[in-house]
C-alpha positions in Angstrom: 0.0 0.0 0.0 1.3 3.4 -0.8 0.2 7.1 -1.1 -0.3 7.0 -4.8 -2.8 4.2 -4.5 -4.8 6.0 -1.8 -4.7 9.3 -3.8 -6.0 7.4 -6.9 -8.8 5.8 -5.0 -9.8 9.2 -3.5 -9.8 10.8 -7.0 -11.9 7.9 -8.5 -14.6 8.4 -5.9 -14.6 12.1 -6.0 -14.7 12.3 -9.8 -17.1 9.4 -10.2 -15.0 7.7 -13.0 -11.5 6.4 -13.7 -11.2 8.7 -16.8 -12.2 11.9 -14.9 -9.8 10.9 -12.0 -7.0 10.5 -14.6 -7.7 14.0 -15.9 -7.7 15.5 -12.4 -4.4 13.7 -11.6 -2.8 14.6 -14.9 -2.2 11.0 -15.9 -3.7 8.2 -18.0 -6.7 6.1 -17.1 -4.7 2.8 -17.2 -2.4 4.2 -14.4 -5.4 5.1 -12.2 -7.0 1.6 -12.8 -3.7 -0.1 -12.0 -3.1 1.7 -8.7 -6.7 1.1 -7.5 -6.6 -2.6 -8.6 -3.3 -3.2 -6.7 -4.7 -1.6 -3.6 -7.8 -3.8 -3.8 -5.6 -6.9 -4.4 -3.5 -6.1 -1.3 -6.5 -5.5 0.9 -8.5 -8.5 -0.6 -11.6 -6.4 -1.1 -13.4 -4.5 -3.9 -13.3 -0.9 -3.0 -15.3 0.7 -5.8 -18.4 -0.7 -7.5 -17.5 -0.5 -11.3 -21.2 -0.1 -12.3 -22.3 2.7 -10.0 -18.7 4.1 -9.3 -19.7 4.3 -5.6 -17.4 3.1 -2.9 -18.3 -0.3 -1.3 -18.6 -0.6 2.5 -14.9 -1.6 2.5 -14.1 1.3 0.2 -15.8 3.8 2.6 -13.7 2.5 5.5 -10.5 3.0 3.4 -11.6 6.3 2.1 -12.2 7.7 5.6 -8.6 6.9 6.7 -7.1 7.8 3.3 -8.6 11.3 3.5 -7.3 11.8 7.0 -3.8 10.7 5.9 -3.9 13.2 3.0 -4.9 16.0 5.4 -2.2 15.1 7.9 0.5 15.0 5.1 -0.4 18.4 3.9 -0.3 19.6 7.5 3.2 18.4 7.9 4.4 20.5 5.0 2.4 23.5 6.1 3.7 23.3 9.7 7.4 23.2 8.7 7.0 26.1 6.3 5.1 28.1 9.0 7.8 27.3 11.6 10.7 28.4 9.5 9.1 31.4 8.0 5.6 33.0 8.4 2.3 31.2 8.5 1.8 29.8 5.0 -0.3 27.2 3.2 -3.9 26.7 2.2 -6.8 26.7 4.7 -10.3 25.7 3.7 -13.1 27.3 5.7 -16.8 26.4 5.2 -19.5 28.7 6.1 -23.3 28.9 5.9 -24.4 31.6 3.5 -26.4 33.7 6.0 -23.3 34.2 8.2 -20.9 34.5 5.3 -22.8 37.7 4.2 -21.5 39.8 7.0 -18.4 37.8 8.1 -16.6 37.0 4.9 -15.2 40.4 4.0 -13.8 41.3 7.5 -12.4 37.7 7.8 -10.5 37.8 4.5 -9.2 41.3 5.2 -8.0 40.3 8.7 -6.3 37.1 7.3 -4.5 39.1 4.6 -3.2 41.6 7.1 -2.2 39.1 9.7 -1.0 36.3 7.5 -0.2 37.4 4.0 1.4 34.1 2.9 -1.8 32.2 4.0 -4.1 31.1 1.2 -7.7 31.0 2.4 -10.4 29.1 0.5 -14.1 30.0 1.6 -16.7 27.4 0.8 -20.4 28.4 1.1 -23.0 25.6 1.6 -25.6 24.4 4.0 -24.8 22.7 7.4 -25.8 19.3 6.0 -23.3 19.7 3.2 -20.4 21.2 5.2 -20.2 18.8 8.1 -19.4 15.7 6.0 -16.7 17.8 4.2 -15.1 18.6 7.5 -15.2 14.9 8.5 -13.5 13.7 5.3 -10.8 16.3 5.5 -12.0 18.4 2.5 -12.5 21.4 4.9 -10.3 22.4 7.8 -13.3 23.9 9.8 -16.8 25.2 9.1 -19.2 27.6 10.5 -22.6 25.8 10.8 -25.8 25.6 12.6 -25.6 23.6 15.8 -26.0 21.3 17.5 -24.0 18.9 15.3 -24.4 15.3 16.2 -21.7 13.8 14.0 -19.3 11.5 15.9 -15.8 12.7 15.9 -16.7 16.4 15.5 -15.8 19.1 17.9 -17.8 22.3 18.1 -17.1 25.7 19.6 -20.2 28.0 20.1 -20.0 31.3 18.3 -23.4 33.0 18.6 -27.2 32.6 18.9 -29.4 34.5 16.5 -33.0 35.5 16.9 -35.7 34.8 14.4 -36.7 38.2 12.9 -39.5 39.5 10.6 -38.5 41.7 7.6 -41.6 43.8 7.1 -42.2 45.9 4.0 -43.2 49.6 4.4 -46.9 50.1 4.7 -47.6 46.7 6.3 -49.6 46.7 9.6 -46.5 45.3 11.4 -44.1 47.9 10.0 -42.5 50.0 12.7 -43.3 47.7 15.6 -40.2 46.8 17.4 -41.3 43.6 19.0 -44.4 41.4 18.6 -45.5 38.1 20.1 -46.0 34.9 18.1 -49.8 35.2 18.5 -49.8 38.6 16.8 -47.5 37.3 14.1 -50.0 34.5 13.4 -52.6 37.1 12.4 -50.6 37.9 9.2 -49.4 35.8 6.3 -45.6 35.6 6.2 -43.2 34.2 3.8 -41.4 31.0 5.1 -38.9 28.4 3.9 -40.7 25.2 2.7 -41.5 22.3 4.9 -38.6 19.9 4.9 -36.0 22.6 5.4 -34.2 22.7 8.7 -35.3 26.3 9.6 -38.9 25.6 8.8 -39.2 22.2 10.5 -37.6 23.6 13.7 -40.0 26.5 13.6 -43.1 24.3 13.0 -42.2 22.0 15.8 -41.7 24.9 18.2 -45.0 26.6 17.2 -46.9 23.3 17.4 -45.9 23.0 21.1 -47.5 26.4 21.8 -50.6 25.8 19.7 -49.8 28.5 17.1 -49.9 28.1 13.3 -48.6 30.5 10.7 -50.1 31.1 7.3 -47.5 31.1 4.5 -47.8 34.0 2.1 -45.2 32.2 0.0 -42.7 29.3 0.5 -39.2 30.1 -0.8 -36.3 27.6 -0.5 -33.4 30.0 0.1 -33.0 32.4 3.0 -31.3 35.1 1.0 -34.0 35.1 -1.7 -36.6 35.1 1.0 -34.9 38.2 2.4 -34.6 39.9 -0.9 -38.4 39.4 -1.7 -39.3 41.0 1.7 -36.9 43.9 1.1 -38.6 44.5 -2.3 -42.0 44.7 -0.6 -43.7 41.4 -1.6 -44.6 40.3 2.0 -43.1 40.0 5.5 -40.6 37.2 5.9 -39.5 35.2 8.9 -35.7 34.8 8.9 -32.7 34.0 11.1 -31.0 37.3 12.1 -27.9 36.6 10.0 -30.0 36.6 6.8 -31.0 40.3 7.4 -27.6 41.7 8.1 -26.0 44.1 5.6 -28.9 45.3 3.6 -29.1 49.0 2.8 -31.7 51.2 4.4 -35.1 51.3 2.6 -38.8 51.1 2.9 -38.8 48.2 5.3 -38.3 47.5 9.1 -37.1 44.7 11.3 -39.5 43.3 13.9 -38.3 41.0 16.8 -40.5 38.1 17.8 -40.9 37.2 21.4 -41.3 33.6 22.3 -39.2 32.0 19.6 -36.1 30.1 20.5 -32.8 31.4 19.0 -30.8 29.5 16.5 -27.3 28.5 17.5 -24.2 28.8 15.2 -20.7 27.2 16.0 -17.4 26.4 14.5 -16.7 22.7 13.9 -13.6 20.7 13.1 -12.6 17.1 13.0 -11.2 15.9 16.3 -9.6 12.9 14.7 -7.0 15.1 12.9 -4.5 17.5 14.4 -5.0 21.1 13.0 -2.1 22.4 11.0 -0.4 25.7 12.0 -2.3 27.6 9.2 -5.6 26.1 10.3 -4.9 27.1 13.9 -4.0 30.6 12.8 -7.1 30.9 10.7 -9.3 29.7 13.5 -7.9 32.3 15.8 -8.8 35.0 13.3 -12.4 33.6 12.8 -13.0 33.8 16.5 -11.5 37.3 16.6 -13.7 38.5 13.8 -16.9 36.9 15.3 -16.1 38.4 18.7 -15.6 41.9 17.2 -18.3 42.0 14.4 -21.1 39.8 15.6 -22.3 42.1 18.4 -23.0 44.8 15.9 -25.4 42.6 13.8 -29.1 42.9 14.6 -30.5 40.0 16.6 -27.2 38.2 17.2 -26.0 37.3 20.7 -22.3 36.2 21.0 -21.8 33.0 22.9 -18.1 32.6 22.2 -15.9 32.7 25.4 -13.4 35.5 26.0 
């Protein structure tokens, strides 16, 4: 077993074919096929189903460790460079889109000022998409909704965010600083569809209190939902992060009493040792959250001092 065999296996699974893996690795298909076949022969198991190009159960077990090995090898190189010179290397940070809207710019600026040789890569996606990528080593860390129940994942709390109503000008709720959920139920509001994490958590909470909301529209996408509300279509119920950073206009923000806050945290894989670039980037992430988050409407920092 050698590193080339493991890297070729990872590439085949990630690119869904031997030919695509060969192109990504800048080699020929026969070379990729040979390396994977030798690895399978040594382990005495088929690792990739040749019909579906999906890893077998044995393949998944090998892939999990192979990806951690790849991450650790890159960390060795980055650590040595960072010890001899300044912090350098690539760090991949995942982030849910609502938080990225107000956090990404100050984070990138601070990283460039503090560690100019560091190469950050920001990946925007949902929590359900980001957490597996942290586990398989594709991401060094990710800012996600919590709690995260993945085994082998550590989570640092960052902040809690209220659920807030964006109300177009002229609507009966416009200008009201705070309302109760019973008053909210008197008006149709735009919501995310059933089956989304935000909506399902909301429905479960409201069912316990005997309140039911009427959907003016269901929109799968928090930023699109916010945009429609800002353009005056109808009020929208959103997490506080989704309403940060919009210019002033004919709309207002209304807080809702009686709704639980949504928690956001920073997760990383506890089975791998963070590289020096990763640790440096984490420190800057926490610093930015600590400084910027308190100035965002409806956000309450839970990060320790």
